[in-house]
N, C-alpha and C positions, 0 to 999 in steps of 0.2 A: 845534409839536413838532419836535424835532431829528431829522433823518434820518441824522446821522453819529454814530458812537460814538467815544469816546476810548479809546486804547490806550496802554500803556506798554511801551517796549522798552529793552533795555540794549545799549550799544555800547562798544567799546574807545575810550579817549579820542582816539586818533589818527584813528579812523574818524569819530567825532563831529566833530572839528575839520575834517576834509575835507568832511563833509556841510554843516557850517555855512558854510564858505568857498564851496562851490558854490551854496548857497541865496542867500547874500549877492551873489555875482557874477551870479546870474541874477535878482536882485530877486524872490525867491520866499520864502514862509514855509517852515519845515521841514516842515510838514504837506503843502504842495503838492509839495515835493521828494520826500517819501517816497511819496505817492500815485502820482506819476508813475513812480518807480522800481519800485513794486510792480506797476503796470500792465504795464510792460515785462518784468518778471520773469515774471509769469504768462503773458503772451503768448508768451514764448520758452520756456516750460517745459511745453509740452503733453505729456500722458502718452505720446503716440506717439513722442516723441523718445527714441531709444535711450540717449543720454547721461543723460537724466533718469531713465530706468528703472534704469540702472546705479548712479546716485547713490542712488536710493531703496533699492536692494538692499543697497549698502554701508552705508547709514545704519541700516537695519533690523538687519543683522548686528552692527554695532557696538553698537546699543542692546541687543540680546539678550545680547551678551558682557558688557555692563556691568550687566545685570540691570534694565534699564529696561522697565517695562511700562505706565506711565501718566505723566501730567503731574506728579504728586507726586514720582515718582522723579527726573524731570528737575530739578524745583525743589530737591530735596534735594542732588543732585549739584552743582548750580549754587551753592547755599549753602555746601557743603563746599569747593568750589574757591575761593570768595571768602574764606572764613575762612583758608585756607592761603596765599592770595596776599598 
């Protein structure tokens, strides 16, 4: 039985290209690169970090201003943005 789960993310093309270049230069898979990046992000984003708290506060305020209350709202806004782009 697998202990890992597959996820799907969206990235701007330029960020994807940079990630692919980095993975290639480090002889890693994209999965390895993203796992490591996520570990570093989580380790550096402890809730006691005042910068993290400020980011959460701004994000929540923006979400409320946009009428976002759940994941479906986020998906809807994302789909709308893609259609317009």
